[in-house]
Residue frames as a rotation matrix with the C-alpha (Angstrom) as fourth column:
MET 1
0.725 -0.566 0.392 -2.34
0.645 0.758 -0.098 40.91
-0.242 0.324 0.915 -5.35
SER 2
0.085 -0.793 -0.604 1.13
0.128 -0.592 0.796 42.34
-0.988 -0.144 0.051 -5.85
GLU 3
0.690 0.172 -0.703 2.19
-0.572 -0.466 -0.675 43.85
-0.444 0.868 -0.223 -9.17
SER 4
0.056 -0.738 -0.672 5.05
-0.869 0.295 -0.397 41.39
0.492 0.606 -0.625 -9.64
CYS 5
0.581 0.105 -0.807 5.91
0.039 0.987 0.156 37.75
0.813 -0.122 0.569 -8.95
SER 6
0.818 -0.214 0.534 7.09
-0.575 -0.266 0.774 37.24
-0.023 -0.940 -0.341 -5.40
VAL 7
0.679 -0.593 0.433 9.65
0.385 0.790 0.478 34.67
-0.625 -0.158 0.765 -6.60
CYS 8
0.000 -0.709 0.706 11.23
0.996 0.064 0.064 35.99
-0.091 0.703 0.706 -9.80
GLY 9
-0.349 -0.104 -0.931 10.12
0.369 -0.929 -0.034 39.64
-0.861 -0.356 0.362 -9.49
LYS 10
-0.918 0.029 0.395 8.74
0.382 -0.203 0.902 39.81
0.106 0.979 0.176 -13.02
LYS 11
-0.742 0.645 -0.182 5.81
-0.491 -0.708 -0.508 42.21
-0.457 -0.288 0.842 -13.40
PHE 12
-0.452 0.692 0.562 2.30
0.558 0.711 -0.428 40.98
-0.696 0.121 -0.708 -14.11
SER 13
0.729 0.677 -0.095 1.55
0.363 -0.502 -0.785 43.88
-0.580 0.538 -0.612 -16.49
GLY 14
0.293 -0.606 -0.740 3.23
-0.663 -0.686 0.299 45.41
-0.689 0.403 -0.603 -19.48
PHE 15
0.508 -0.178 -0.843 5.14
-0.782 0.314 -0.538 44.00
0.361 0.932 0.020 -22.46
MET 16
-0.104 -0.521 -0.847 6.29
-0.144 0.851 -0.505 40.35
0.984 0.069 -0.164 -22.01
SER 17
-0.111 0.136 0.985 4.72
-0.954 -0.291 -0.067 40.37
0.277 -0.947 0.162 -18.57
ALA 18
-0.980 -0.184 0.075 4.47
-0.199 0.895 -0.398 37.34
0.006 -0.405 -0.914 -16.28
LYS 19
-0.300 0.913 -0.276 1.25
-0.308 0.181 0.934 35.37
0.903 0.365 0.227 -16.42
ILE 20
-0.485 0.260 0.835 -1.03
-0.865 0.002 -0.502 34.83
-0.132 -0.966 0.224 -13.42
VAL 21
-0.961 0.145 -0.236 -2.33
0.093 0.972 0.217 31.30
0.261 0.186 -0.947 -12.80
CYS 22
-0.209 0.974 0.091 -6.06
-0.319 -0.156 0.935 30.55
0.924 0.167 0.343 -12.63
ASP 23
0.063 0.340 0.938 -8.05
-0.986 -0.126 0.112 29.88
0.156 -0.932 0.327 -9.47
SER 24
0.935 0.311 -0.172 -8.17
-0.298 0.950 0.097 26.11
0.193 -0.039 0.980 -10.09
THR 25
0.229 -0.937 -0.262 -4.37
0.250 0.317 -0.915 25.98
0.941 0.144 0.307 -10.17
LYS 26
-0.367 -0.323 0.872 -4.28
-0.660 -0.571 -0.489 27.94
0.656 -0.755 -0.004 -6.93
ARG 27
0.544 0.654 0.525 -6.61
-0.838 0.401 0.369 25.35
0.030 -0.641 0.767 -5.35
ASP 28
0.775 -0.343 -0.531 -4.36
0.119 0.904 -0.411 22.53
0.621 0.255 0.741 -6.49
PHE 29
-0.269 -0.951 0.154 -1.38
0.065 -0.178 -0.982 24.15
0.961 -0.254 0.110 -4.78
ALA 30
-0.090 0.316 0.944 -3.46
-0.890 -0.452 0.067 24.95
0.448 -0.834 0.322 -1.68
ALA 31
0.884 0.426 -0.194 -4.06
-0.330 0.861 0.388 21.20
0.332 -0.279 0.901 -1.23
TYR 32
0.343 -0.859 -0.379 -0.27
0.641 0.509 -0.574 20.92
0.687 -0.046 0.726 -0.82
GLY 33
0.520 -0.056 -0.852 -0.23
0.774 -0.391 0.498 23.80
-0.362 -0.919 -0.160 1.65
LYS 34
-0.621 -0.783 0.038 1.15
0.699 -0.530 0.480 26.33
-0.356 0.324 0.876 -0.83
ASP 35
0.511 0.715 -0.477 -0.26
0.394 -0.688 -0.609 29.80
-0.764 0.124 -0.634 -1.57
VAL 36
-0.462 -0.695 0.550 0.65
0.795 -0.051 0.604 30.81
-0.392 0.717 0.577 -5.13
SER 37
0.606 0.796 -0.017 -1.58
0.719 -0.556 -0.417 33.87
-0.341 0.240 -0.909 -5.45
GLY 38
0.775 -0.355 -0.523 1.49
-0.366 -0.927 0.088 36.09
-0.516 0.123 -0.848 -5.93
ILE 39
-0.279 -0.881 0.381 3.59
-0.128 0.427 0.895 33.69
-0.952 0.201 -0.232 -8.02
CYS 40
-0.042 0.219 -0.975 3.74
-0.951 -0.308 -0.028 33.66
-0.306 0.926 0.221 -11.81
GLU 41
0.860 0.493 -0.133 2.94
-0.504 0.779 -0.372 30.71
-0.080 0.387 0.919 -14.05
LYS 42
0.376 -0.797 -0.472 6.59
-0.307 0.373 -0.876 29.93
0.874 0.474 -0.105 -14.81
CYS 43
-0.570 -0.597 0.565 7.62
-0.705 0.001 -0.709 29.94
0.423 -0.802 -0.421 -11.15
CYS 44
0.256 0.747 0.613 4.55
-0.894 0.425 -0.145 27.82
-0.369 -0.511 0.777 -10.31
SER 45
0.801 -0.007 -0.599 5.81
-0.375 0.774 -0.510 25.20
0.468 0.633 0.617 -12.75
SER 46
-0.247 -0.961 -0.123 9.16
-0.317 0.200 -0.927 25.07
0.916 -0.190 -0.354 -10.96
LEU 47
-0.462 0.163 0.872 7.41
-0.886 -0.056 -0.460 24.93
-0.026 -0.985 0.170 -7.59
LYS 48
0.653 0.755 -0.057 5.23
-0.757 0.646 -0.100 22.09
-0.039 0.109 0.993 -8.85
ASP 49
0.415 -0.579 -0.702 8.29
-0.207 0.691 -0.692 20.01
0.886 0.433 0.167 -9.82
ASN 50
-0.635 -0.699 0.328 9.86
-0.438 -0.023 -0.899 20.53
0.636 -0.714 -0.292 -6.40
LEU 51
-0.124 0.694 0.709 6.61
-0.974 0.051 -0.221 19.69
-0.189 -0.718 0.669 -4.60
LEU 52
0.771 0.455 -0.446 6.14
-0.572 0.803 -0.170 16.47
0.281 0.386 0.879 -6.55
LYS 53
-0.049 -0.875 -0.481 9.71
-0.153 0.483 -0.862 15.40
0.987 0.031 -0.158 -5.72
GLU 54
-0.693 -0.167 0.701 9.07
-0.680 -0.172 -0.713 16.08
0.240 -0.971 0.005 -2.03
VAL 55
0.281 0.898 0.339 5.81
-0.937 0.333 -0.108 14.14
-0.210 -0.288 0.934 -2.07
GLU 56
0.630 -0.111 -0.769 7.43
-0.357 0.838 -0.413 11.21
0.690 0.535 0.488 -3.87
ALA 57
-0.500 -0.864 -0.053 10.19
-0.253 0.204 -0.946 11.13
0.828 -0.460 -0.321 -1.24
GLN 58
-0.461 0.431 0.776 7.55
-0.879 -0.100 -0.466 11.17
-0.123 -0.897 0.425 1.50
LYS 59
0.626 0.732 -0.269 5.68
-0.771 0.634 -0.069 8.31
0.120 0.250 0.961 -0.17
ASN 60
0.223 -0.637 -0.738 8.85
-0.172 0.719 -0.673 6.21
0.960 0.277 0.050 -0.35
GLU 61
-0.759 -0.518 0.396 9.64
-0.433 -0.054 -0.900 6.87
0.487 -0.854 -0.183 3.31
LEU 62
-0.100 0.819 0.565 6.09
-0.963 0.063 -0.261 6.01
-0.249 -0.570 0.783 4.40
ALA 63
0.621 0.285 -0.730 6.19
-0.568 0.806 -0.168 2.81
0.540 0.519 0.662 2.33
LYS 64
-0.355 -0.829 -0.432 9.29
-0.102 0.494 -0.863 1.75
0.929 -0.262 -0.260 4.28
GLN 65
-0.762 0.106 0.639 7.61
-0.645 -0.219 -0.732 2.62
0.062 -0.970 0.235 7.57
VAL 66
0.336 0.941 -0.040 4.49
-0.941 0.337 0.029 0.65
0.041 0.028 0.999 6.61
GLU 67
0.419 -0.234 -0.877 6.55
-0.249 0.899 -0.359 -2.44
0.873 0.369 0.319 5.81
GLU 68
-0.667 -0.744 -0.040 8.62
-0.116 0.156 -0.981 -2.18
0.736 -0.650 -0.190 8.99
THR 69
-0.573 0.521 0.633 5.60
-0.814 -0.266 -0.517 -1.54
-0.101 -0.811 0.576 11.22
LYS 70
0.486 0.776 -0.401 3.58
-0.824 0.561 0.087 -4.31
0.292 0.288 0.912 9.58
ASN 71
0.057 -0.558 -0.828 6.40
-0.066 0.825 -0.561 -6.82
0.996 0.087 0.010 10.10
ALA 72
-0.884 -0.369 0.286 6.72
-0.265 -0.108 -0.958 -5.75
0.385 -0.923 -0.002 13.74
LEU 73
-0.162 0.926 0.342 2.95
-0.984 -0.125 -0.130 -6.05
-0.078 -0.357 0.931 14.13
LEU 74
0.525 0.359 -0.772 2.90
-0.549 0.836 0.015 -9.57
0.650 0.416 0.636 12.68
ARG 75
-0.436 -0.771 -0.464 5.68
-0.035 0.530 -0.847 -10.64
0.899 -0.354 -0.258 15.05
GLU 76
-0.730 0.219 0.648 3.39
-0.683 -0.286 -0.673 -9.77
0.038 -0.933 0.358 17.96
VAL 77
0.405 0.914 -0.012 0.86
-0.914 0.405 -0.041 -12.38
-0.032 0.027 0.999 16.82
SER 78
-0.658 -0.615 0.434 1.66
-0.636 0.763 0.117 -15.98
-0.403 -0.200 -0.893 17.82
VAL 79
0.168 0.674 -0.719 0.32
-0.895 0.410 0.175 -19.09
0.413 0.615 0.672 16.09
SER 80
-0.663 -0.325 0.674 -0.37
-0.604 0.764 -0.226 -22.53
-0.442 -0.557 -0.704 17.52
THR 81
-0.594 0.438 -0.675 -1.87
-0.417 0.550 0.724 -25.65
0.688 0.711 -0.144 15.95
THR 82
-0.698 0.340 -0.630 -3.23
0.655 0.659 -0.370 -26.73
0.290 -0.671 -0.683 19.35
PRO 83
0.312 0.885 0.344 -6.49
0.517 -0.462 0.720 -25.30
0.797 -0.047 -0.602 20.78
HIS 84
-0.439 -0.418 0.795 -6.25
-0.363 -0.727 -0.583 -22.55
0.822 -0.544 0.168 23.37
ASP 85
-0.925 0.096 -0.367 -7.00
0.372 0.427 -0.824 -23.10
0.077 -0.899 -0.431 27.05
HIS 86
-0.114 0.986 0.118 -10.73
0.821 0.026 0.570 -22.88
0.559 0.162 -0.813 27.83
LYS 87
0.038 0.109 -0.993 -10.04
0.836 -0.548 -0.028 -20.14
-0.547 -0.829 -0.112 30.35
TRP 88
-0.789 -0.373 -0.489 -9.47
0.052 -0.833 0.551 -17.85
-0.613 0.409 0.676 27.35
ASP 89
-0.448 0.668 0.593 -12.85
0.892 0.381 0.244 -18.62
-0.063 0.639 -0.767 25.74
ASP 90
0.547 0.710 -0.444 -14.19
0.690 -0.683 -0.241 -15.21
-0.474 -0.174 -0.863 26.71
LYS 91
0.027 -0.638 -0.770 -11.25
-0.193 -0.759 0.622 -13.62
-0.981 0.132 -0.143 24.87
ILE 92
-0.364 -0.113 0.925 -12.07
0.766 0.528 0.366 -15.19
-0.530 0.842 -0.106 21.51
LYS 93
-0.458 0.124 -0.880 -12.34
-0.318 -0.948 0.032 -12.55
-0.830 0.294 0.474 18.77
GLY 94
0.619 0.730 -0.291 -13.42
-0.567 0.159 -0.808 -14.81
-0.544 0.665 0.512 15.93
ILE 95
0.525 -0.380 0.762 -12.21
0.586 0.810 0.000 -16.99
-0.617 0.446 0.648 13.08
VAL 96
0.290 -0.504 -0.814 -9.33
-0.622 -0.746 0.240 -15.74
-0.728 0.436 -0.529 10.94
THR 97
0.700 -0.026 0.714 -8.35
0.467 0.772 -0.430 -16.97
-0.540 0.635 0.553 7.49
GLY 98
0.066 -0.696 -0.715 -5.57
-0.590 -0.605 0.535 -16.48
-0.805 0.387 -0.450 4.99
TYR 99
0.744 0.238 0.624 -5.25
0.322 0.690 -0.648 -17.55
-0.585 0.683 0.437 1.36
SER 100
-0.066 -0.767 -0.638 -2.53
-0.623 -0.468 0.627 -17.62
-0.779 0.439 -0.447 -1.23
VAL 101
0.865 0.321 0.386 -2.89
0.120 0.614 -0.780 -18.81
-0.487 0.721 0.493 -4.83
ILE 102
0.013 -0.948 -0.317 0.41
-0.575 -0.267 0.773 -19.63
-0.818 0.172 -0.549 -6.49
GLY 103
0.809 0.202 -0.553 1.35
-0.587 0.342 -0.734 -20.85
0.040 0.918 0.395 -9.94
THR 104
0.484 -0.656 0.578 3.55
0.059 0.684 0.727 -23.91
-0.873 -0.318 0.370 -10.20
GLY 105
0.293 -0.345 -0.891 4.17
-0.878 -0.467 -0.108 -23.49
-0.379 0.814 -0.440 -13.92
PRO 106
0.930 0.108 -0.353 5.07
-0.288 0.809 -0.512 -26.18
0.230 0.578 0.783 -16.49
LEU 107
0.053 -0.989 -0.137 8.79
-0.437 0.101 -0.894 -26.03
0.898 0.108 -0.427 -15.68
THR 108
-0.404 -0.150 0.902 8.14
-0.915 0.076 -0.397 -26.70
-0.009 -0.986 -0.168 -12.01
GLU 109
0.603 0.720 0.345 5.79
-0.695 0.686 -0.216 -29.56
-0.392 -0.109 0.914 -12.86
ILE 110
0.731 -0.415 -0.542 8.36
-0.230 0.598 -0.768 -31.18
0.643 0.686 0.342 -15.14
THR 111
-0.319 -0.897 0.307 11.09
-0.601 -0.059 -0.797 -30.71
0.733 -0.438 -0.520 -12.53
SER 112
-0.108 0.376 0.921 8.81
-0.952 0.227 -0.204 -32.17
-0.285 -0.899 0.333 -9.86
ALA 113
0.858 0.487 -0.161 7.99
-0.513 0.797 -0.320 -35.17
-0.028 0.357 0.934 -12.03
TRP 114
0.390 -0.798 -0.459 11.63
-0.186 0.420 -0.888 -35.99
0.902 0.432 0.015 -12.68
THR 115
-0.519 -0.631 0.577 12.72
-0.676 -0.110 -0.729 -35.49
0.524 -0.768 -0.369 -9.08
ASP 116
0.251 0.680 0.688 9.80
-0.905 0.417 -0.082 -37.58
-0.343 -0.602 0.721 -7.84
PHE 117
0.875 0.036 -0.482 10.83
-0.314 0.802 -0.509 -40.28
0.368 0.597 0.713 -10.30
LEU 118
0.004 -0.977 -0.211 14.37
-0.096 0.210 -0.973 -40.15
0.995 0.024 -0.093 -8.94
GLY 119
0.400 0.231 -0.887 13.14
0.780 0.421 0.462 -40.12
0.481 -0.877 -0.012 -5.35
ILE 120
-0.722 -0.661 -0.202 14.38
0.683 -0.639 -0.353 -36.58
0.105 -0.393 0.914 -4.70
GLU 121
0.123 0.788 -0.603 12.23
0.770 -0.459 -0.443 -33.84
-0.626 -0.410 -0.663 -3.16
SER 122
0.121 -0.003 0.993 11.41
0.850 -0.516 -0.105 -31.06
0.512 0.857 -0.060 -5.61
GLY 123
-0.510 -0.447 -0.735 13.12
0.798 -0.565 -0.211 -27.99
-0.321 -0.694 0.645 -4.10
SER 124
-0.977 0.127 0.171 11.53
-0.027 -0.870 0.492 -25.45
0.211 0.476 0.854 -6.44
TYR 125
-0.168 0.975 -0.147 8.02
0.181 0.177 0.967 -26.83
0.969 0.136 -0.206 -5.90
LEU 126
0.117 0.151 -0.982 8.48
0.959 0.239 0.151 -26.93
0.257 -0.959 -0.117 -2.13
LYS 127
-0.815 -0.495 -0.303 9.83
0.554 -0.818 -0.153 -23.38
-0.172 -0.293 0.941 -2.08
LYS 128
-0.718 0.613 0.331 6.68
-0.173 -0.617 0.768 -22.05
0.675 0.494 0.549 -3.77
ILE 129
0.209 0.809 -0.549 4.47
0.474 0.408 0.781 -23.88
0.856 -0.423 -0.298 -1.28
ARG 130
-0.218 -0.374 -0.901 6.47
0.975 -0.133 -0.180 -22.44
-0.052 -0.918 0.394 1.62
LEU 131
-0.987 -0.132 0.087 6.06
0.144 -0.979 0.145 -18.93
0.066 0.155 0.986 0.22
GLY 132
-0.315 0.947 0.064 2.34
-0.074 -0.092 0.993 -19.57
0.946 0.308 0.099 -0.15
GLU 133
0.185 0.322 -0.928 2.15
0.843 0.433 0.319 -20.72
0.505 -0.842 -0.191 3.47
GLU 134
-0.647 -0.522 -0.556 3.98
0.735 -0.622 -0.270 -17.62
-0.205 -0.583 0.786 4.69
SER 135
-0.890 0.347 0.296 1.65
-0.130 -0.815 0.565 -15.36
0.437 0.464 0.770 2.71
ALA 136
0.014 0.958 -0.286 -1.50
0.170 0.280 0.945 -17.09
0.985 -0.061 -0.159 4.01
ILE 137
0.052 -0.066 -0.996 -0.28
0.978 0.206 0.038 -17.02
0.203 -0.976 0.075 7.62
SER 138
-0.887 -0.428 -0.172 0.68
0.451 -0.883 -0.130 -13.34
-0.096 -0.193 0.976 7.34
MET 139
-0.574 0.757 0.313 -2.79
-0.156 -0.476 0.866 -12.51
0.804 0.448 0.391 6.02
ALA 140
0.329 0.715 -0.617 -4.43
0.489 0.429 0.759 -14.30
0.808 -0.551 -0.209 8.95
LYS 141
-0.296 -0.532 -0.793 -2.05
0.955 -0.175 -0.239 -12.67
-0.012 -0.829 0.560 11.43
PHE 142
-0.969 -0.068 0.236 -2.90
0.106 -0.983 0.150 -9.23
0.221 0.171 0.960 10.11
GLN 143
-0.120 0.992 0.043 -6.61
-0.083 -0.053 0.995 -9.99
0.989 0.116 0.088 10.35
THR 144
0.206 0.115 -0.972 -6.02
0.860 0.453 0.236 -11.13
0.468 -0.884 -0.006 13.94
ALA 145
-0.731 -0.559 -0.391 -4.28
0.675 -0.676 -0.295 -7.85
-0.100 -0.480 0.872 14.80
GLN 146
-0.768 0.506 0.393 -7.16
-0.179 -0.759 0.626 -5.88
0.615 0.410 0.674 13.26
MET 147
0.239 0.876 -0.419 -9.54
0.238 0.366 0.900 -7.77
0.941 -0.315 -0.121 15.56
GLY 148
0.313 -0.203 0.928 -7.47
-0.801 -0.581 0.144 -6.68
0.510 -0.788 -0.345 18.54
ALA 149
0.974 -0.009 0.226 -6.07
-0.112 0.848 0.518 -10.15
-0.197 -0.530 0.825 19.24
ASN 150
0.262 -0.956 -0.132 -2.52
-0.964 -0.265 0.005 -11.46
-0.040 0.126 -0.991 19.47
PHE 151
-0.649 -0.451 0.612 -2.82
-0.481 0.867 0.129 -15.24
-0.589 -0.211 -0.780 19.29
ILE 152
0.086 0.638 -0.765 -4.15
-0.943 0.300 0.144 -17.76
0.322 0.709 0.628 16.75
SER 153
-0.446 -0.185 0.876 -5.09
-0.611 0.778 -0.147 -21.14
-0.654 -0.600 -0.460 18.19
GLY 154
0.180 0.534 0.826 -6.09
0.165 0.812 -0.561 -24.35
-0.970 0.237 0.058 16.43
ALA 155
0.047 -0.223 -0.974 -4.31
-0.816 -0.571 0.091 -23.25
-0.577 0.790 -0.209 13.26
ASN 156
0.212 0.060 0.975 -4.70
0.344 0.930 -0.132 -25.45
-0.915 0.363 0.176 10.21
ILE 157
-0.239 -0.368 -0.899 -3.08
-0.745 -0.524 0.413 -25.23
-0.623 0.768 -0.148 6.77
SER 158
0.304 0.341 0.890 -4.36
0.322 0.842 -0.433 -27.01
-0.897 0.418 0.146 3.67
ILE 159
-0.573 -0.526 -0.628 -3.08
-0.493 -0.391 0.777 -27.14
-0.655 0.755 -0.035 0.10
THR 160
0.204 0.721 0.663 -5.46
0.359 0.575 -0.735 -27.75
-0.911 0.387 -0.141 -2.79
GLU 161
-0.690 -0.340 0.639 -5.46
0.701 -0.096 0.707 -27.45
-0.179 0.936 0.305 -6.57
ALA 162
-0.457 0.498 -0.737 -6.99
-0.056 -0.843 -0.536 -24.08
-0.888 -0.204 0.413 -7.41
THR 163
0.298 0.508 -0.808 -7.54
-0.873 -0.197 -0.446 -24.69
-0.386 0.838 0.385 -11.14
ARG 164
0.552 -0.022 0.834 -7.67
0.036 0.999 0.003 -28.18
-0.833 0.029 0.552 -12.59
GLY 165
0.470 -0.436 0.767 -4.75
0.836 0.499 -0.229 -28.78
-0.283 0.749 0.599 -14.92
ASN 166
0.784 -0.132 0.606 -3.57
0.249 -0.828 -0.502 -25.14
0.568 0.545 -0.617 -15.02
GLY 167
-0.106 -0.956 -0.272 -0.73
0.696 0.124 -0.707 -25.42
0.710 -0.265 0.653 -12.55
MET 168
-0.276 0.074 0.958 -2.32
-0.490 -0.869 -0.074 -23.30
0.827 -0.490 0.276 -9.80
ILE 169
-0.221 0.208 -0.953 -2.51
0.716 0.698 -0.014 -24.32
0.662 -0.685 -0.303 -6.16
MET 170
0.256 0.388 0.885 -4.15
-0.340 -0.821 0.459 -22.60
0.905 -0.418 -0.079 -3.21
VAL 171
-0.655 -0.459 -0.600 -2.74
0.478 0.364 -0.800 -22.54
0.585 -0.811 -0.019 0.30
SER 172
0.278 0.839 0.468 -5.45
-0.095 -0.461 0.882 -21.97
0.956 -0.290 -0.048 2.92
PHE 173
-0.815 -0.499 -0.294 -5.00
0.286 0.096 -0.954 -21.09
0.504 -0.861 0.064 6.58
VAL 174
0.228 0.906 0.355 -7.67
-0.156 -0.326 0.932 -20.97
0.961 -0.268 0.067 9.28
GLY 175
-0.621 -0.420 -0.661 -7.57
0.581 0.318 -0.749 -20.48
0.525 -0.850 0.047 13.03
THR 176
0.542 0.806 -0.237 -9.21
0.733 -0.315 0.603 -18.82
0.411 -0.500 -0.762 16.03
ALA 177
-0.255 -0.600 0.758 -8.14
0.116 -0.797 -0.592 -15.31
0.960 -0.063 0.273 17.05
VAL 178
0.605 0.375 -0.703 -7.73
0.710 0.147 0.689 -14.93
0.362 -0.915 -0.177 20.80
GLN 179
0.334 -0.487 0.807 -6.49
-0.396 -0.850 -0.349 -12.07
0.855 -0.203 -0.476 22.97
ILE 180
0.694 -0.205 -0.690 -4.05
0.627 0.645 0.438 -13.46
0.355 -0.736 0.576 25.55
GLY 181
-0.054 -0.773 -0.632 -2.05
0.950 -0.235 0.206 -11.36
-0.307 -0.589 0.747 27.98
GLU 182
-0.299 -0.171 -0.939 -0.89
0.130 -0.982 0.137 -7.91
-0.945 -0.081 0.316 26.94
PRO 183
0.754 0.633 0.177 -2.57
0.287 -0.075 -0.955 -6.41
-0.591 0.771 -0.239 23.86
ILE 184
0.095 -0.712 0.695 -0.59
0.995 0.053 -0.081 -5.70
0.020 0.700 0.714 20.70
THR 185
0.132 -0.165 -0.977 1.03
0.489 -0.847 0.209 -2.27
-0.862 -0.506 -0.031 20.54
ARG 186
-0.763 -0.642 -0.074 1.70
0.234 -0.382 0.894 -1.59
-0.602 0.665 0.442 16.86
LEU 187
-0.205 0.739 0.642 -1.77
0.966 0.258 0.011 -1.49
-0.157 0.622 -0.767 15.35
GLU 188
0.714 0.500 -0.489 -2.44
0.469 -0.861 -0.196 2.21
-0.519 -0.089 -0.850 16.01
ASP 189
-0.115 -0.843 -0.526 1.01
-0.200 -0.499 0.843 3.13
-0.973 0.202 -0.111 14.69
PHE 190
-0.738 -0.138 0.661 0.28
0.523 0.503 0.689 1.16
-0.427 0.854 -0.299 11.53
LYS 191
0.243 0.935 0.259 -3.11
0.947 -0.171 -0.271 2.86
-0.209 0.311 -0.927 11.07
LYS 192
0.563 -0.065 -0.824 -1.58
0.106 -0.983 0.150 6.34
-0.819 -0.172 -0.547 11.44
ILE 193
-0.531 -0.831 -0.163 1.08
-0.132 -0.109 0.985 5.65
-0.837 0.545 -0.052 8.82
VAL 194
-0.569 0.401 0.718 -1.50
0.796 0.486 0.360 4.24
-0.204 0.776 -0.596 6.40
GLU 195
0.549 0.786 -0.285 -3.66
0.709 -0.619 -0.339 7.35
-0.442 -0.016 -0.897 6.92
GLN 196
0.138 -0.596 -0.791 -0.68
-0.230 -0.796 0.560 9.52
-0.963 0.104 -0.247 6.01
GLN 197
-0.803 -0.415 0.427 -0.17
0.245 0.423 0.872 7.43
-0.543 0.805 -0.238 2.89
GLN 198
-0.105 0.870 0.482 -3.81
0.977 0.181 -0.112 7.84
-0.185 0.460 -0.869 1.88
LYS 199
0.572 0.276 -0.772 -3.64
0.278 -0.951 -0.134 11.61
-0.772 -0.138 -0.621 2.33
LEU 200
-0.373 -0.795 -0.477 -0.67
-0.332 -0.366 0.869 11.78
-0.866 0.483 -0.128 -0.04
GLU 201
-0.790 0.101 0.605 -2.39
0.524 0.624 0.580 9.51
-0.319 0.775 -0.546 -2.56
ASN 202
0.187 0.978 0.096 -5.51
0.942 -0.150 -0.300 11.70
-0.279 0.147 -0.949 -2.47
LEU 203
-0.203 -0.319 -0.926 -3.64
0.097 -0.947 0.306 14.89
-0.974 -0.028 0.223 -3.31
PRO 204
0.812 0.584 0.014 -4.81
0.086 -0.096 -0.992 16.36
-0.578 0.806 -0.128 -6.62
ILE 205
0.065 -0.743 0.666 -2.70
0.989 0.137 0.057 16.46
-0.134 0.655 0.744 -9.75
ILE 206
0.044 -0.102 -0.994 -1.26
0.211 -0.971 0.109 19.96
-0.976 -0.215 -0.021 -9.97
VAL 207
0.159 0.062 0.985 -2.13
0.987 -0.009 -0.159 21.56
-0.001 0.998 -0.063 -13.31
VAL 208
-0.368 -0.373 -0.852 -0.42
0.384 -0.895 0.225 24.89
-0.847 -0.244 0.473 -13.93
ALA 209
-0.241 0.380 0.893 -2.58
0.955 -0.070 0.288 26.98
0.172 0.922 -0.347 -16.26
GLU 210
-0.988 -0.148 0.038 -3.26
0.145 -0.987 -0.070 30.64
0.048 -0.063 0.997 -16.95
THR 211
-0.464 0.885 0.017 -6.99
-0.847 -0.449 0.285 30.27
0.260 0.118 0.958 -17.68
GLU 212
-0.138 0.523 0.841 -9.76
-0.615 0.620 -0.487 27.94
-0.776 -0.585 0.236 -16.53
GLN 213
0.806 0.443 -0.392 -10.26
-0.567 0.391 -0.725 26.73
-0.167 0.807 0.566 -20.10
ILE 214
0.078 -0.872 -0.483 -6.62
-0.691 0.303 -0.657 25.71
0.719 0.385 -0.579 -20.44
TYR 215
-0.562 -0.253 0.787 -6.87
-0.808 0.373 -0.457 24.11
-0.178 -0.893 -0.414 -17.01
LYS 216
0.370 0.817 0.443 -9.85
-0.621 0.572 -0.536 21.97
-0.691 -0.077 0.719 -18.05
VAL 217
0.777 -0.135 -0.615 -8.15
-0.523 0.406 -0.750 20.77
0.351 0.904 0.245 -21.22
ALA 218
-0.255 -0.966 -0.039 -4.90
-0.708 0.214 -0.673 19.97
0.658 -0.145 -0.739 -19.37
THR 219
-0.366 0.202 0.908 -6.79
-0.814 0.405 -0.418 18.18
-0.452 -0.892 0.016 -16.58
ALA 220
0.735 0.678 0.029 -8.68
-0.546 0.617 -0.567 16.01
-0.402 0.400 0.823 -19.07
SER 221
0.512 -0.625 -0.589 -5.44
-0.523 0.316 -0.791 15.16
0.681 0.714 -0.165 -20.83
ALA 222
-0.513 -0.716 0.475 -3.72
-0.798 0.193 -0.571 14.27
0.317 -0.671 -0.670 -17.54
GLY 223
0.041 0.638 0.769 -6.68
-0.765 0.516 -0.387 12.04
-0.643 -0.572 0.509 -16.60
GLN 224
0.878 0.269 -0.395 -6.45
-0.475 0.583 -0.659 10.14
0.053 0.766 0.640 -19.87
ARG 225
0.072 -0.946 -0.317 -2.72
-0.600 0.213 -0.771 9.54
0.797 0.246 -0.552 -19.40
SER 226
-0.612 -0.335 0.716 -3.19
-0.790 0.244 -0.562 8.22
0.014 -0.910 -0.415 -15.86
SER 227
0.340 0.846 0.410 -6.12
-0.788 0.495 -0.367 5.90
-0.513 -0.198 0.835 -16.72
């Protein structure tokens, strides 16, 4: 190891010398691809802040890519309420389902009651059901893509009361996943992006400490704050 910090140049020995970080801190940085064996504790703290900002920016960018790729993937899956042609029976991947539980709430129920009394369709109630349908269908579409299929035949949607008297309804979707024509193209892209996300999420919390004892105390404290 060098006699001084490779960033600020402050010496590691003598009066008011720079402090060397412990091995556990070095391992934390190594997980981010950074070697801090010749960097002092103070400069490591600055490096940590910059690294966390970079990782946060990467997470935000990946989140956008996940959403865009997922939407593109779902658009590749078609849905039909009619059964598929029997010539595709050998391409059946299985049954797919989607569920969405939504709260109607007392305000919606009151609004629905009054509008029903007046003979007017309850817009707010209908909007929630539509959102529930979209969520259930999207769930089934994603399951279809994971099966390697691109078509849902014989689709059926049902709406039931999820909890008696508590203003909760469940939208259920069921259909048969079938592979017709060209296979979907976005699934592998989606998997790769999700893997990148998971790698970032699994990175350790960087704890900058001079000794292993200080490191253990700081790590325990950081764990309590995050739990």
